[in-house]
C-alpha positions, 0 to 999 in steps of 0.5 A: 527057396532052398532051406539050409539046416545049418543056418537054422541051427545057428540062428536057434543056438544064438537065440538060445544064448541071448538070455534075459535082458537086465533092463526087463527088471528096471521097474521092479521094486524094491530097488536093489542098492548093493551098498545098502543091502550088503552092509551088516550081517546077512545070513544065507542058505543054499545048495548046489545042484548038478545039471540033472537036478541032484543036490550034491551040497548044501550050505549056510553062509554068514556074510559080514559086509561093510562099505566105505565110499565106493568100496565094499568088503563081503567076508563070507563064511561057509559051512557045508552039510558035510562039515567043511568050512570055506571063507571067500572075501569079496572086494567090491567097487562101485564103478558107475551108478549101477555098475560094480566090479569085484575080486576075491582070492579064487576069482579069476580077474574081476567079476562084473556086475550091473543092477537094474531095479530089483536085480543084479546080474553078476558074471565071473570066473572062479577057480573051483577045487574038486578033489586034487584038481582045480577047475576054472568055471564061469558063473552067471549069477542073478540076484533078486531083492524081495520084501523084508530084507530077502535076496534070492540068488540063482547062479548057473555054473558052466565050463567051456560053455556047458552047464554043470549045474546051479547054485540056489541061495536065499539071503536074509538081512539080520534085523529085517 
């Protein structure tokens, strides 16, 4: 049998890109209901790490969230460790039993999200200002609901398929 290195490399590459199947979390509890968790005031603390693990930015975020029927608004107020501030307003729509879309001024097109059990997988492209330039980057965003109103969030940021770094974020609902 003749071995073809390129075929093996292609198979390994495709397998490595497959990622975790969201349905893996179907039986996990507590069950995440986006319109219930993101309703009221939520505090968050996070950081951005470059691909080598260096933390380059830390932040606090306060989210004021509300829902009317299948439509939600998340007003995020960020304060970064260097003193800068930023606002992002997400407009979310529940499009199916466990499916959501979202828009924000710096999001390109629509974000797509699905929930299974305690997990949300959220994918979108974002216009990211860096100095005088603006880059379009993609986010593979995973959130996991824990007990006592805690939500863990890990986002991998990429450009042209190359990993730039990740955002780690911890949310806590007020009053939980």
